[in-house]
N, C-alpha and C positions, 0 to 999 in steps of 0.2 A: 203542529197547533196552527190553527187558523190565525192569519195576521189581518185584523180588521183595519188596522191604520193603512197598510199597504193597500188593501182593497179599496178603501176610500180614495186613497191619493190617486190611483190608477183610474177609477171610474170617474172622479170628479174632474180630473185633468180632461177627459174625453167629453164630458158633459159640458163643461165651461168652453172647450173649443167649439162645440155645436151652438151653444148659446151666442157667442161671440159673431159666428158665422151668420146666424138668423139675424142679430142686429145690424150687422154690417150690411146686409141686403134688403133692410126693412125700410129704408128712406135716407133722405140726404141728411148729413149731420147738421143738426141744430140743437136749440135748447132742450126741446122735449126729448130726443133721442139721448141726448147727454144725461138728462135726468133718468131716463129709463135704464141706461147703462150704469149709472151710479149705484142705482139700488140693486139691480139684477147681478151685478158683478161685484158685490160688495163683500164676498168671501163668506156666503152662508154655509151651513152644513150639507145642503143639497139633500136633506134627509128623505123626501118625498120621491125624488127623482131615483136616488139610490134605492129606495124600497120597491120602486117599479122594477129596475133592472134585477134586484136580487130575487124577486118573485119570479120573474121571467127565467131566470138561471135555475130556479129551483125545481122547474118542470121541463128543462132541457133547452131553453132558449139562451139568447145571449143579448148584450147591449145594443148591438145594431137593429136587432128585430123591434126594439122598443125604444130608440133613442129620441124621435120626434114627441113621443108621448111623455118620457122623462122631461125634456125641455119644456113642454107645455105646462107640464105640472109645477115646474119651478117658476114659470112666469106668472100662473094663477097665485100661487103661494106668496110671490114677491109683491104682486099687486094688492093682496090682502093685506100685507104688512105696512105697506106705504099708507093705505087708507086708514089701518088700525092706528097708526101713529098721529094722525092729524089731530089739530086741537079739538074738533067735533067729536072725536073718539077718546083715545087714551091720552092724546097731548104729550107724546114722549120725545125728548130731545135726542136720545141716542138710540142707535140700532145697529148692532154688529160692530160696536166700537166706533162708529162715526156718527156725525150729526144725520138726523133723519132727513128723509127726501125734502119735507117742507122747510127744514130749517137751512139744508144746503141751497136750496132754490126758493121756493115760495109755495104758498098753499095751493095756488091755482094750478102751479106747474106739477106739483104733487099729485093732485087729484087726476089731472090729465095723464100724467106718466102711468099712474096705476090704470087707469081705464085703457090706456094704450097696450099695456102689457097683457091685460085680460084679452083684449080683442086680437093681440097679436099670437096669444096661444091658440085660440081657435082658427086663426088663418093658418098657422103652421100644421094643426091636425087636419084641417080640410084640404091643405095642398097636398098632403100625403094621400088622403083618400082619393083625391082626383086624379093623381098620377099612378096609382097603382090599382089597376082594374080589378083584378083578382082578389085583391085584399080590401076592397073599398067597404064592404059590409063590416069587416071587423073594424076599421078605422071609424067609419059612422057609429058605431057601437061605442067606441072609445069617447067620441064626442058627446054622445049622449049621457055616458056615466059620469064624466068629468063636470058637465053643465049642470047636471042634476045635484052632484056632491058640492059644487062650489056655489049653487044659486040659493034661492029663497027657500028650498026645501033641506038645505044642508048648511054649508058655512055661513052664509049670509044670515040665516035665521038664527043661528047660533050666537053670532055677533049682535044681533038685536037683542035677544034673550039676556045676553051679557050686560049690555047697557041697561036694560029694564030692571036688571035684578040688583044693580048698586044701591047699596043702602038697605036691601032686603035680605033676610036670612032665608036661604033656600035649604030644602032637605037634602040628604045625600043623594037620592033618587033623582030630584030635580037638577042637582049639580051635574050627575052623570048624563042626564039626557042633553042638557045644555053644551057639555063638552064634547058629547059624541057628535053633535052637529057642528060646533064651532072648530074643533081641533081633530076631531076623530073622522069626519066625513071625508076630507082630503087624504088623510092617511090610508083609510080603507080603500078609497078608489085607486089609489096608486098601487097598491098590491094587486087589485083586481085587474086592472088594465095591464099590468106586466103579465099576468097569467093568461088573460083571454087572447092576448096578441100572439102568444106562441101556441094557442090550442090547447090549453089545459083542459082535462076533464073536468066534469061537474063536481066530483068529489073532491078533486084537488083545489077548485075554485073555493068551495065550501071551506075547506080546512084553512087556506090562505086567508080568506075573509074573517074567520074566527081568530086566527092569530092577529091580523091587523086590527080588530076590534080591542082586544086586550092590550097591544102595544099602543094603540091610539089613546087610550084612557090612560095608561101608564105614563105616557109622555106629558100628558096634562098634569098629572099628579106630581110629577118630578118638576114640571115648570112651577107649580105652586109651591113646592119645598124649596127650590133655587131662589124664588122671590122672597123667601124668609131668611135663608142663611147663605144664600149664593154670594161669590166674591164679584162685585161690579166691575173689577179690573178683567176678570177672566169673562165675565158674561158679555161685557160691551154694552151694557144698559143699567139702569138704576134697579135696586132692589127695594122692597119695603112698599112698592107702589099699590099692590093688592089691599093692604091694610088701609092706606090713605084714601083709597077709592071706595073703601067699606065693601069689597067684594066678598061674595061668599067663595071660599076656597077649601081644599082638602084639609090643610093644617087648622083653618079656623073651625071646622066642623069635627074633625076626628082627633086633632092634636098632632105635632110634628113627627112623634115616634110611630104613631099608629098610621100615619099617611105613608111613611116609608115601609111598613109592614104591608100596607095595602098594595102599593106599587110593586113590591117584591111578589106578592101572590099573583097579581095581574101577570107579570112576566113569567111566572112558573106556569100559569094557564096558557100562555101563549107558546111556550116552549113545547108543552104537550100536545097542542094542535099541530105540531110539527113532526110529532112521534113517527108517522109513516113515511117520511120524506128521507131520502139518502143524503150523502154528503154534500150533494149540490146545493142542499138548504143551509150549509153551514154559515153563509154570509148573513141569512135571516136570523139564525140563532144568535150570532155574534150581535147583530144589530139590536135584538131584544135586550141582550145584557148591557149593551152600550147606553140604553135609553135611561136606566137607572144609575149608571155610574158617572154620567156625563156631569161636568162642572158648568156648562153653559147651553 
């Protein structure tokens, strides 16, 4: 039986070592680098970087083929969390069980730390493209994919829609569209980058994209459920905040039990998308199940 915990532990150790190496060579130690390191190395799930690795493995690649992309995705994600926690956004005090970046440092430093991590992500990717002549086109393609998913047509647009929707009741389709941008875009591109960097064929890429779309939405549905009934001690952040901010969520639209059923259906669809893949896709199958079983 596949051991997802052992898989996570092995891959996260290597990803964290690579992230630490990037930070060590990115500049002299100062308050800004301290803030960047504080948030990036705060012990997150590394979900997007793991998804990138697992997608590559599913089509015959390995971690080393995609490690710079996995690190860049983690930096982009962490930047988004730092900014999302700011008083101008969600005004959260805790993230991953620790004071948020603007609480541990200050608002200006948090803004700059987020900006620096985003920039460092693309510095990392472009450095690989410049140093590997024969693979430069693939890495440039990854830069294009990630910048599109993270930018104003993807994650940032989703965040803007989320802010604008506070206090308004969205329809289910509107909520799905918003979350495919805010949460799903970076999850989808994580899978796609992993596949493209190891030369997956068109059919494999399409199936992995379909898988990622389903798990991306299921990830957000589960987040909404945990915001209602999760344990703050386990999650490392407050619960009940969606209701306080009058946000449209799946539990508010569908009810708690129907939301759980919806998440289960999404995961079933994701697993069906992997039907033609062999045992090398077991990490992806286990990740899909993990999404709705997780407690944080």
